[in-house]
The first five atom37 places (N, CA, C, CB, O) and aatype in JSON, in Angstrom:
{
  "aatype": [12, 0, 11, 0, 4, 0, 4, 7, 15, 7, 9, 7, 18, 1, 1, 4, 4, 7, 1, 13, 8, 1, 7, 6, 0, 0, 0, 0, 16, 0, 6, 6, 10, 12, 1, 15, 1, 18, 15, 0, 13, 0, 6, 8, 3, 6, 3, 18, 10, 10, 1, 16, 17, 8, 14, 0, 16, 1, 14, 0, 1, 9, 3, 13, 3, 14, 7, 16, 1, 17, 16, 7, 10, 6, 9, 19, 1, 16, 6, 0, 7, 7, 14, 7, 3, 0, 1, 7, 19, 19, 6, 13, 1, 0, 1, 18, 15, 15, 7, 7, 6, 0, 7, 6, 10, 8, 6, 19, 15, 1, 13, 0, 1, 3, 7, 3, 0, 17, 19, 18, 19, 1, 7, 11, 9, 7],
  "atom_mask": [
    [1, 1, 1, 1, 1],
    [1, 1, 1, 1, 1],
    [1, 1, 1, 1, 1],
    [1, 1, 1, 1, 1],
    [1, 1, 1, 1, 1],
    [1, 1, 1, 1, 1],
    [1, 1, 1, 1, 1],
    [1, 1, 1, 0, 1],
    [1, 1, 1, 1, 1],
    [1, 1, 1, 0, 1],
    [1, 1, 1, 1, 1],
    [1, 1, 1, 0, 1],
    [1, 1, 1, 1, 1],
    [1, 1, 1, 1, 1],
    [1, 1, 1, 1, 1],
    [1, 1, 1, 1, 1],
    [1, 1, 1, 1, 1],
    [1, 1, 1, 0, 1],
    [1, 1, 1, 1, 1],
    [1, 1, 1, 1, 1],
    [1, 1, 1, 1, 1],
    [1, 1, 1, 1, 1],
    [1, 1, 1, 0, 1],
    [1, 1, 1, 1, 1],
    [1, 1, 1, 1, 1],
    [1, 1, 1, 1, 1],
    [1, 1, 1, 1, 1],
    [1, 1, 1, 1, 1],
    [1, 1, 1, 1, 1],
    [1, 1, 1, 1, 1],
    [1, 1, 1, 1, 1],
    [1, 1, 1, 1, 1],
    [1, 1, 1, 1, 1],
    [1, 1, 1, 1, 1],
    [1, 1, 1, 1, 1],
    [1, 1, 1, 1, 1],
    [1, 1, 1, 1, 1],
    [1, 1, 1, 1, 1],
    [1, 1, 1, 1, 1],
    [1, 1, 1, 1, 1],
    [1, 1, 1, 1, 1],
    [1, 1, 1, 1, 1],
    [1, 1, 1, 1, 1],
    [1, 1, 1, 1, 1],
    [1, 1, 1, 1, 1],
    [1, 1, 1, 1, 1],
    [1, 1, 1, 1, 1],
    [1, 1, 1, 1, 1],
    [1, 1, 1, 1, 1],
    [1, 1, 1, 1, 1],
    [1, 1, 1, 1, 1],
    [1, 1, 1, 1, 1],
    [1, 1, 1, 1, 1],
    [1, 1, 1, 1, 1],
    [1, 1, 1, 1, 1],
    [1, 1, 1, 1, 1],
    [1, 1, 1, 1, 1],
    [1, 1, 1, 1, 1],
    [1, 1, 1, 1, 1],
    [1, 1, 1, 1, 1],
    [1, 1, 1, 1, 1],
    [1, 1, 1, 1, 1],
    [1, 1, 1, 1, 1],
    [1, 1, 1, 1, 1],
    [1, 1, 1, 1, 1],
    [1, 1, 1, 1, 1],
    [1, 1, 1, 0, 1],
    [1, 1, 1, 1, 1],
    [1, 1, 1, 1, 1],
    [1, 1, 1, 1, 1],
    [1, 1, 1, 1, 1],
    [1, 1, 1, 0, 1],
    [1, 1, 1, 1, 1],
    [1, 1, 1, 1, 1],
    [1, 1, 1, 1, 1],
    [1, 1, 1, 1, 1],
    [1, 1, 1, 1, 1],
    [1, 1, 1, 1, 1],
    [1, 1, 1, 1, 1],
    [1, 1, 1, 1, 1],
    [1, 1, 1, 0, 1],
    [1, 1, 1, 0, 1],
    [1, 1, 1, 1, 1],
    [1, 1, 1, 0, 1],
    [1, 1, 1, 1, 1],
    [1, 1, 1, 1, 1],
    [1, 1, 1, 1, 1],
    [1, 1, 1, 0, 1],
    [1, 1, 1, 1, 1],
    [1, 1, 1, 1, 1],
    [1, 1, 1, 1, 1],
    [1, 1, 1, 1, 1],
    [1, 1, 1, 1, 1],
    [1, 1, 1, 1, 1],
    [1, 1, 1, 1, 1],
    [1, 1, 1, 1, 1],
    [1, 1, 1, 1, 1],
    [1, 1, 1, 1, 1],
    [1, 1, 1, 0, 1],
    [1, 1, 1, 0, 1],
    [1, 1, 1, 1, 1],
    [1, 1, 1, 1, 1],
    [1, 1, 1, 0, 1],
    [1, 1, 1, 1, 1],
    [1, 1, 1, 1, 1],
    [1, 1, 1, 1, 1],
    [1, 1, 1, 1, 1],
    [1, 1, 1, 1, 1],
    [1, 1, 1, 1, 1],
    [1, 1, 1, 1, 1],
    [1, 1, 1, 1, 1],
    [1, 1, 1, 1, 1],
    [1, 1, 1, 1, 1],
    [1, 1, 1, 1, 1],
    [1, 1, 1, 0, 1],
    [1, 1, 1, 1, 1],
    [1, 1, 1, 1, 1],
    [1, 1, 1, 1, 1],
    [1, 1, 1, 1, 1],
    [1, 1, 1, 1, 1],
    [1, 1, 1, 1, 1],
    [1, 1, 1, 1, 1],
    [1, 1, 1, 0, 1],
    [1, 1, 1, 1, 1],
    [1, 1, 1, 1, 1],
    [1, 1, 1, 0, 1]
  ],
  "atom_positions": [
    [[102.28, 32.73, 81.74], [102.0, 33.38, 80.42], [102.32, 34.82, 80.53], [100.52, 33.2, 79.98], [102.03, 35.46, 81.54]],
    [[102.95, 35.36, 79.46], [103.37, 36.77, 79.44], [102.08, 37.73, 79.31], [104.41, 37.0, 78.21], [101.08, 37.46, 78.65]],
    [[102.26, 38.83, 80.01], [101.19, 39.87, 79.93], [101.2, 40.42, 78.52], [101.42, 41.05, 80.98], [102.26, 40.8, 78.02]],
    [[100.05, 40.48, 77.86], [99.94, 41.0, 76.47], [100.2, 42.55, 76.53], [98.46, 40.67, 75.83], [99.86, 43.23, 77.49]],
    [[100.8, 43.03, 75.49], [101.07, 44.47, 75.32], [99.8, 45.25, 75.01], [102.09, 44.7, 74.21], [99.03, 44.83, 74.15]],
    [[99.56, 46.33, 75.65], [98.37, 47.12, 75.43], [98.25, 47.66, 74.01], [98.35, 48.24, 76.4], [97.15, 47.96, 73.54]],
    [[99.39, 47.78, 73.32], [99.34, 48.37, 71.95], [98.67, 47.53, 70.92], [100.71, 48.66, 71.48], [98.4, 47.97, 69.81]],
    [[98.37, 46.24, 71.31], [97.6, 45.38, 70.4], [98.49, 44.62, 69.38], [0.0, 0.0, 0.0], [98.01, 44.14, 68.35]],
    [[99.78, 44.53, 69.69], [100.67, 43.86, 68.72], [100.49, 42.34, 68.81], [102.17, 44.26, 68.98], [100.83, 41.63, 67.86]],
    [[99.99, 41.84, 69.89], [99.89, 40.4, 70.06], [101.15, 39.81, 70.71], [0.0, 0.0, 0.0], [101.24, 38.6, 70.96]],
    [[102.11, 40.68, 70.96], [103.32, 40.2, 71.63], [103.27, 40.56, 73.09], [104.59, 40.78, 70.97], [102.57, 41.5, 73.45]],
    [[103.98, 39.87, 73.95], [104.05, 40.18, 75.35], [104.56, 41.56, 75.62], [0.0, 0.0, 0.0], [105.41, 42.04, 74.88]],
    [[104.09, 42.21, 76.65], [104.48, 43.59, 76.99], [106.03, 43.69, 77.09], [103.81, 44.04, 78.34], [106.62, 44.59, 76.5]],
    [[106.67, 42.8, 77.81], [108.05, 42.9, 78.1], [108.93, 42.88, 76.79], [108.42, 41.77, 79.03], [109.95, 43.58, 76.73]],
    [[108.55, 42.11, 75.78], [109.27, 42.08, 74.56], [108.81, 43.09, 73.54], [109.2, 40.76, 74.0], [109.5, 43.32, 72.56]],
    [[107.68, 43.68, 73.75], [107.13, 44.7, 72.82], [107.39, 46.04, 73.37], [105.62, 44.51, 72.59], [108.55, 46.44, 73.33]],
    [[106.47, 46.8, 73.88], [106.66, 48.2, 74.26], [107.45, 48.3, 75.55], [105.31, 48.9, 74.41], [108.01, 49.36, 75.82]],
    [[107.52, 47.23, 76.37], [108.31, 47.25, 77.6], [109.76, 47.6, 77.37], [0.0, 0.0, 0.0], [110.38, 48.29, 78.18]],
    [[110.29, 47.13, 76.29], [111.72, 47.37, 75.97], [111.98, 48.84, 75.69], [112.16, 46.51, 74.75], [113.07, 49.34, 75.98]],
    [[110.99, 49.58, 75.11], [111.06, 51.0, 74.93], [110.99, 51.72, 76.28], [109.95, 51.47, 74.01], [111.78, 52.62, 76.58]],
    [[110.01, 51.29, 77.08], [109.8, 51.92, 78.38], [111.0, 51.81, 79.25], [108.62, 51.33, 79.07], [111.32, 52.73, 80.0]],
    [[111.67, 50.69, 79.16], [112.88, 50.42, 79.95], [114.18, 51.06, 79.39], [113.06, 48.93, 80.04], [115.25, 50.98, 79.98]],
    [[114.02, 51.68, 78.21], [115.14, 52.36, 77.54], [116.13, 51.4, 76.86], [0.0, 0.0, 0.0], [117.27, 51.77, 76.59]],
    [[115.7, 50.2, 76.58], [116.56, 49.23, 75.92], [116.49, 49.35, 74.37], [116.17, 47.81, 76.37], [117.31, 48.74, 73.68]],
    [[115.58, 50.09, 73.85], [115.42, 50.31, 72.44], [114.73, 51.62, 72.22], [114.66, 49.19, 71.78], [114.08, 52.15, 73.12]],
    [[114.86, 52.15, 70.97], [114.18, 53.38, 70.58], [113.19, 53.03, 69.44], [115.22, 54.5, 70.14], [113.45, 52.13, 68.64]],
    [[112.12, 53.7, 69.38], [111.15, 53.56, 68.33], [111.73, 53.92, 66.99], [109.97, 54.39, 68.61], [112.28, 55.01, 66.85]],
    [[111.62, 53.07, 66.0], [112.16, 53.36, 64.64], [111.25, 54.21, 63.83], [112.41, 52.09, 63.88], [111.72, 54.9, 62.92]],
    [[109.98, 54.21, 64.1], [108.96, 55.0, 63.34], [108.07, 55.78, 64.29], [108.07, 54.07, 62.45], [108.03, 55.53, 65.49]],
    [[107.35, 56.78, 63.68], [106.38, 57.5, 64.49], [105.28, 56.6, 65.01], [105.78, 58.61, 63.71], [104.86, 56.76, 66.15]],
    [[104.8, 55.67, 64.19], [103.77, 54.78, 64.6], [104.29, 53.89, 65.79], [103.31, 53.91, 63.38], [103.58, 53.69, 66.77]],
    [[105.48, 53.4, 65.69], [105.99, 52.59, 66.8], [106.09, 53.41, 68.06], [107.37, 52.01, 66.46], [105.84, 52.87, 69.14]],
    [[106.44, 54.72, 68.0], [106.5, 55.55, 69.15], [105.05, 55.79, 69.66], [107.24, 56.89, 68.81], [104.82, 55.73, 70.87]],
    [[104.08, 56.05, 68.78], [102.72, 56.27, 69.22], [102.17, 55.05, 69.9], [101.83, 56.67, 68.06], [101.5, 55.19, 70.93]],
    [[102.4, 53.78, 69.38], [101.96, 52.57, 70.05], [102.61, 52.43, 71.41], [102.27, 51.36, 69.2], [101.93, 51.98, 72.34]],
    [[103.89, 52.77, 71.59], [104.54, 52.65, 72.79], [104.06, 53.68, 73.78], [105.97, 52.73, 72.57], [104.01, 53.39, 74.97]],
    [[103.7, 54.86, 73.37], [103.07, 55.86, 74.24], [101.67, 55.44, 74.7], [102.99, 57.2, 73.51], [101.32, 55.64, 75.86]],
    [[100.9, 54.89, 73.83], [99.59, 54.35, 74.25], [99.79, 53.35, 75.31], [98.83, 53.71, 73.09], [99.1, 53.37, 76.34]],
    [[100.73, 52.46, 75.11], [101.01, 51.43, 76.12], [101.49, 52.02, 77.44], [102.05, 50.45, 75.59], [101.16, 51.53, 78.53]],
    [[102.3, 53.11, 77.32], [102.74, 53.88, 78.49], [101.6, 54.45, 79.26], [103.65, 54.99, 78.08], [101.62, 54.4, 80.49]],
    [[100.57, 55.03, 78.59], [99.41, 55.44, 79.25], [98.68, 54.38, 79.96], [98.56, 56.06, 78.35], [98.18, 54.57, 81.07]],
    [[98.62, 53.27, 79.33], [97.92, 52.05, 79.96], [98.71, 51.54, 81.21], [97.78, 50.83, 78.87], [98.11, 51.03, 82.15]],
    [[100.0, 51.68, 81.2], [100.87, 51.29, 82.32], [101.2, 52.43, 83.33], [102.17, 50.75, 81.75], [101.91, 52.24, 84.32]],
    [[100.65, 53.61, 83.02], [100.92, 54.83, 83.95], [102.4, 55.1, 84.04], [100.34, 54.59, 85.45], [102.91, 55.36, 85.13]],
    [[103.11, 55.04, 82.94], [104.58, 55.23, 82.92], [104.83, 56.65, 82.49], [105.31, 54.22, 81.95], [105.08, 56.95, 81.33]],
    [[104.75, 57.52, 83.48], [104.96, 59.0, 83.32], [106.35, 59.31, 82.79], [104.76, 59.74, 84.67], [106.47, 60.14, 81.89]],
    [[107.4, 58.68, 83.29], [108.76, 58.97, 82.93], [108.93, 58.73, 81.42], [109.74, 58.09, 83.75], [109.57, 59.55, 80.75]],
    [[108.38, 57.67, 80.86], [108.5, 57.4, 79.46], [107.76, 58.38, 78.61], [108.03, 56.05, 79.18], [108.25, 58.82, 77.57]],
    [[106.57, 58.73, 79.04], [105.76, 59.72, 78.3], [106.43, 61.03, 78.28], [104.38, 59.86, 78.89], [106.46, 61.66, 77.23]],
    [[106.98, 61.5, 79.37], [107.65, 62.84, 79.37], [108.95, 62.75, 78.54], [107.98, 63.32, 80.87], [109.3, 63.69, 77.83]],
    [[109.61, 61.66, 78.63], [110.93, 61.49, 77.88], [110.69, 61.52, 76.41], [111.65, 60.14, 78.24], [111.57, 61.96, 75.66]],
    [[109.5, 61.06, 75.92], [109.22, 61.01, 74.51], [108.35, 62.11, 74.03], [108.62, 59.74, 74.17], [107.77, 62.0, 72.95]],
    [[108.23, 63.19, 74.81], [107.43, 64.4, 74.48], [108.42, 65.51, 74.03], [106.54, 64.88, 75.74], [109.45, 65.75, 74.66]],
    [[108.06, 66.12, 72.99], [108.94, 67.25, 72.38], [109.09, 68.3, 73.58], [108.2, 67.98, 70.94], [108.12, 68.65, 74.25]],
    [[110.31, 68.74, 73.77], [110.58, 69.7, 74.86], [109.77, 70.96, 74.8], [112.0, 70.07, 74.87], [109.46, 71.55, 75.83]],
    [[109.39, 71.4, 73.53], [108.62, 72.71, 73.34], [107.16, 72.52, 73.77], [108.67, 73.2, 71.81], [106.49, 73.52, 74.05]],
    [[106.65, 71.34, 73.84], [105.2, 71.1, 74.19], [105.0, 70.19, 75.34], [104.46, 70.53, 73.03], [103.86, 69.85, 75.65]],
    [[106.07, 69.75, 76.01], [106.0, 68.82, 77.1], [105.42, 69.43, 78.34], [107.36, 68.28, 77.39], [105.85, 70.52, 78.74]],
    [[104.41, 68.77, 79.01], [103.88, 69.35, 80.23], [104.89, 69.05, 81.39], [102.44, 68.77, 80.54], [105.84, 68.29, 81.23]],
    [[104.62, 69.67, 82.52], [105.47, 69.41, 83.7], [105.23, 68.06, 84.23], [105.22, 70.43, 84.79], [106.17, 67.42, 84.69]],
    [[104.03, 67.59, 84.2], [103.71, 66.23, 84.68], [102.38, 65.7, 84.03], [103.59, 66.24, 86.25], [101.64, 66.45, 83.39]],
    [[102.17, 64.49, 84.22], [100.86, 63.85, 83.68], [100.05, 63.43, 84.8], [101.11, 62.61, 82.74], [100.54, 62.79, 85.72]],
    [[98.79, 63.77, 84.76], [97.81, 63.34, 85.76], [97.0, 62.23, 85.17], [96.89, 64.5, 86.22], [96.11, 62.44, 84.34]],
    [[97.34, 61.01, 85.63], [96.58, 59.86, 85.21], [95.27, 59.72, 85.95], [97.38, 58.63, 85.39], [95.24, 59.95, 87.16]],
    [[94.2, 59.37, 85.31], [92.93, 59.13, 85.96], [92.91, 57.64, 86.37], [91.7, 59.52, 85.01], [92.82, 56.75, 85.52]],
    [[93.0, 57.4, 87.71], [93.12, 56.04, 88.18], [91.84, 55.18, 87.79], [93.32, 56.08, 89.73], [91.91, 53.95, 87.8]],
    [[90.71, 55.82, 87.46], [89.54, 55.1, 87.05], [89.44, 54.78, 85.57], [0.0, 0.0, 0.0], [88.48, 54.14, 85.15]],
    [[90.39, 55.2, 84.8], [90.39, 54.96, 83.35], [91.25, 53.7, 83.04], [90.96, 56.22, 82.57], [92.35, 53.53, 83.57]],
    [[90.72, 52.88, 82.21], [91.39, 51.65, 81.79], [91.38, 51.66, 80.23], [90.66, 50.34, 82.4], [90.32, 51.68, 79.6]],
    [[92.53, 51.64, 79.68], [92.68, 51.72, 78.24], [92.46, 50.28, 77.71], [94.13, 52.3, 77.82], [93.08, 49.33, 78.19]],
    [[91.54, 50.14, 76.69], [91.09, 48.79, 76.27], [91.43, 48.43, 74.87], [89.63, 48.68, 76.42], [91.32, 47.25, 74.53]],
    [[91.85, 49.36, 74.03], [92.18, 49.0, 72.63], [92.69, 50.12, 71.85], [0.0, 0.0, 0.0], [92.38, 51.27, 72.17]],
    [[93.44, 49.87, 70.85], [94.07, 50.85, 69.96], [93.86, 50.47, 68.49], [95.56, 50.96, 70.27], [94.09, 49.33, 68.08]],
    [[93.45, 51.44, 67.73], [93.29, 51.24, 66.24], [94.06, 52.36, 65.57], [91.72, 51.25, 65.76], [93.79, 53.53, 65.82]],
    [[95.0, 52.0, 64.74], [95.76, 52.96, 63.86], [94.88, 53.18, 62.68], [97.2, 52.41, 63.4], [94.54, 52.23, 61.98]],
    [[94.47, 54.48, 62.41], [93.59, 54.74, 61.3], [94.41, 55.05, 60.03], [92.63, 55.91, 61.64], [94.07, 54.62, 58.93]],
    [[95.48, 55.82, 60.23], [96.4, 56.12, 59.1], [97.71, 56.68, 59.64], [95.75, 57.12, 58.09], [97.82, 57.2, 60.75]],
    [[98.68, 56.53, 58.74], [100.01, 57.2, 59.06], [100.37, 58.01, 57.87], [101.19, 56.15, 59.42], [99.89, 57.73, 56.77]],
    [[101.21, 59.02, 58.06], [101.7, 59.85, 57.0], [103.12, 60.07, 57.32], [100.91, 61.17, 56.85], [103.42, 60.6, 58.39]],
    [[104.08, 59.68, 56.44], [105.48, 59.8, 56.63], [105.79, 59.1, 57.98], [105.95, 61.31, 56.6], [105.11, 58.14, 58.34]],
    [[106.8, 59.56, 58.72], [107.09, 58.99, 60.04], [107.94, 57.71, 59.99], [0.0, 0.0, 0.0], [108.0, 56.95, 60.95]],
    [[108.62, 57.49, 58.81], [109.44, 56.33, 58.66], [110.86, 56.61, 59.15], [0.0, 0.0, 0.0], [111.17, 57.73, 59.57]],
    [[111.73, 55.59, 59.07], [113.11, 55.76, 59.6], [113.86, 56.87, 58.94], [113.89, 54.5, 59.45], [114.75, 57.39, 59.6]],
    [[113.64, 57.29, 57.76], [114.37, 58.36, 57.08], [113.65, 59.71, 57.06], [0.0, 0.0, 0.0], [114.12, 60.66, 56.45]],
    [[112.46, 59.78, 57.75], [111.72, 60.99, 57.77], [112.0, 61.88, 58.96], [110.31, 60.69, 57.73], [112.44, 61.36, 59.99]],
    [[111.78, 63.2, 58.88], [111.97, 64.1, 59.89], [110.68, 64.35, 60.74], [112.46, 65.33, 59.29], [110.72, 64.7, 61.92]],
    [[109.58, 64.15, 60.07], [108.27, 64.35, 60.67], [107.27, 63.2, 60.32], [107.71, 65.7, 60.21], [107.47, 62.44, 59.38]],
    [[106.23, 63.11, 61.09], [105.25, 62.08, 60.81], [103.9, 62.35, 61.52], [0.0, 0.0, 0.0], [103.84, 63.06, 62.52]],
    [[102.91, 61.81, 61.01], [101.49, 61.91, 61.52], [100.95, 60.56, 61.69], [100.56, 62.71, 60.58], [101.05, 59.71, 60.81]],
    [[100.34, 60.35, 62.87], [99.56, 59.07, 63.13], [98.22, 59.41, 63.63], [100.26, 58.13, 64.16], [98.06, 60.08, 64.65]],
    [[97.21, 58.93, 62.9], [95.8, 59.12, 63.37], [95.43, 57.84, 64.02], [94.76, 59.5, 62.21], [95.75, 56.77, 63.5]],
    [[94.77, 57.91, 65.12], [94.42, 56.7, 65.86], [93.08, 56.88, 66.64], [95.57, 56.34, 66.85], [92.6, 57.99, 66.86]],
    [[92.53, 55.76, 67.01], [91.4, 55.68, 67.99], [91.82, 54.82, 69.11], [90.1, 55.12, 67.37], [92.26, 53.69, 68.92]],
    [[91.67, 55.38, 70.34], [92.04, 54.67, 71.55], [90.75, 54.4, 72.34], [93.09, 55.5, 72.4], [90.04, 55.36, 72.66]],
    [[90.43, 53.18, 72.67], [89.24, 52.89, 73.4], [89.61, 52.75, 74.9], [88.56, 51.59, 72.85], [90.7, 52.35, 75.28]],
    [[88.61, 53.12, 75.7], [88.84, 53.08, 77.17], [87.53, 52.87, 77.93], [89.51, 54.4, 77.65], [86.44, 53.01, 77.38]],
    [[87.67, 52.56, 79.16], [86.44, 52.51, 80.03], [86.77, 53.32, 81.26], [86.02, 51.0, 80.44], [87.87, 53.28, 81.8]],
    [[85.77, 54.03, 81.67], [85.89, 54.87, 82.9], [84.58, 54.97, 83.58], [86.41, 56.26, 82.58], [83.58, 55.38, 82.98]],
    [[84.58, 54.6, 84.87], [83.38, 54.62, 85.63], [82.29, 53.7, 85.06], [0.0, 0.0, 0.0], [81.1, 54.0, 85.17]],
    [[82.68, 52.61, 84.48], [81.71, 51.7, 83.87], [81.19, 52.11, 82.47], [0.0, 0.0, 0.0], [80.39, 51.41, 81.86]],
    [[81.65, 53.2, 82.01], [81.21, 53.73, 80.67], [82.38, 53.54, 79.63], [80.8, 55.33, 80.79], [83.54, 53.78, 79.95]],
    [[82.03, 53.1, 78.42], [83.04, 52.97, 77.37], [83.19, 54.28, 76.63], [82.67, 51.84, 76.4], [82.22, 55.02, 76.46]],
    [[84.41, 54.55, 76.2], [84.65, 55.79, 75.49], [85.68, 55.6, 74.41], [0.0, 0.0, 0.0], [86.27, 54.52, 74.3]],
    [[85.9, 56.61, 73.62], [86.94, 56.53, 72.56], [87.56, 57.89, 72.43], [86.35, 56.05, 71.18], [86.86, 58.9, 72.43]],
    [[88.86, 57.93, 72.31], [89.66, 59.08, 72.0], [90.13, 59.0, 70.57], [90.84, 59.2, 72.94], [90.85, 58.06, 70.22]],
    [[89.74, 59.96, 69.7], [90.19, 60.02, 68.31], [91.13, 61.19, 68.19], [88.98, 60.14, 67.3], [90.76, 62.34, 68.45]],
    [[92.35, 60.88, 67.78], [93.4, 61.89, 67.73], [94.24, 61.79, 66.46], [94.29, 61.78, 68.93], [94.51, 60.7, 65.96]],
    [[94.63, 62.94, 65.98], [95.64, 63.01, 64.88], [96.94, 63.63, 65.63], [95.08, 63.99, 63.55], [96.97, 64.78, 66.06]],
    [[97.91, 62.77, 65.72], [99.13, 63.1, 66.44], [100.26, 63.48, 65.45], [99.57, 61.91, 67.33], [100.44, 62.89, 64.39]],
    [[101.01, 64.52, 65.89], [102.21, 64.89, 65.11], [103.5, 64.54, 65.83], [102.2, 66.37, 64.78], [103.65, 64.76, 67.03]],
    [[104.39, 64.01, 65.08], [105.67, 63.56, 65.66], [106.84, 64.17, 64.88], [105.77, 61.99, 65.64], [106.69, 64.52, 63.7]],
    [[107.94, 64.3, 65.49], [109.18, 64.91, 64.91], [110.4, 64.18, 65.4], [109.3, 66.41, 65.27], [110.34, 63.54, 66.45]],
    [[111.5, 64.26, 64.69], [112.76, 63.78, 65.15], [113.39, 64.85, 66.05], [113.67, 63.43, 63.96], [113.39, 66.04, 65.74]],
    [[113.92, 64.36, 67.21], [114.67, 65.19, 68.09], [116.05, 64.43, 68.22], [113.89, 65.42, 69.53], [116.19, 63.51, 69.02]],
    [[117.0, 64.86, 67.42], [118.22, 64.11, 67.3], [117.93, 62.83, 66.53], [0.0, 0.0, 0.0], [117.43, 62.88, 65.41]],
    [[118.22, 61.7, 67.12], [117.93, 60.42, 66.47], [116.64, 59.8, 66.96], [119.06, 59.46, 66.69], [116.26, 58.74, 66.47]],
    [[115.98, 60.4, 67.87], [114.8, 59.83, 68.47], [113.47, 60.51, 67.97], [114.91, 59.95, 70.0], [113.41, 61.71, 67.72]],
    [[112.49, 59.71, 67.85], [111.09, 60.24, 67.61], [110.53, 60.77, 68.91], [110.12, 59.11, 67.01], [110.69, 60.19, 69.98]],
    [[109.83, 61.94, 68.75], [109.13, 62.46, 69.95], [107.7, 62.96, 69.49], [110.0, 63.68, 70.65], [107.46, 63.33, 68.34]],
    [[106.83, 62.94, 70.44], [105.43, 63.39, 70.27], [105.47, 64.95, 70.32], [104.45, 62.75, 71.44], [106.03, 65.52, 71.26]],
    [[104.89, 65.62, 69.35], [104.85, 67.12, 69.38], [103.5, 67.59, 69.9], [105.11, 67.74, 67.94], [103.44, 68.31, 70.9]],
    [[102.45, 67.22, 69.27], [101.15, 67.59, 69.7], [100.04, 66.79, 68.99], [100.96, 69.07, 69.49], [100.3, 66.13, 67.98]],
    [[98.84, 66.86, 69.49], [97.72, 66.08, 68.83], [96.5, 66.93, 68.76], [0.0, 0.0, 0.0], [96.31, 67.85, 69.56]],
    [[95.67, 66.61, 67.81], [94.42, 67.26, 67.61], [93.35, 66.26, 67.76], [94.34, 67.94, 66.29], [93.22, 65.32, 66.97]],
    [[92.52, 66.48, 68.85], [91.45, 65.54, 69.14], [90.29, 65.87, 68.24], [91.03, 65.6, 70.63], [89.96, 67.04, 68.07]],
    [[89.65, 64.88, 67.64], [88.58, 65.07, 66.75], [87.44, 64.15, 66.87], [0.0, 0.0, 0.0], [86.47, 64.26, 66.11]]
  ]
}
């Protein structure tokens, strides 16, 4: 049985976000990129996360917490971010567990086009 994708699509990882992580496809919308980045955090895929981060705001590296396990994603709302848009916003809630404690990250993320590709610009945690 195929490993389920962390983004919550109900599709196997390899056919879902795995194809983005492997560079076989590019996200068509800001929401699709956000979902694939959530999945990349769950998979500890630093290369993909840095590759899809806007150059102006990209960190030098990502420090994953080995004790954190991402357990669910809820898209709260999207604003623009479609195939013909230059910018987009995705508000989401990401659930996790760390040290036996459940937690939730609530963020409003901003995305922009960098050439033909969507990239993450910055987020506001709320």
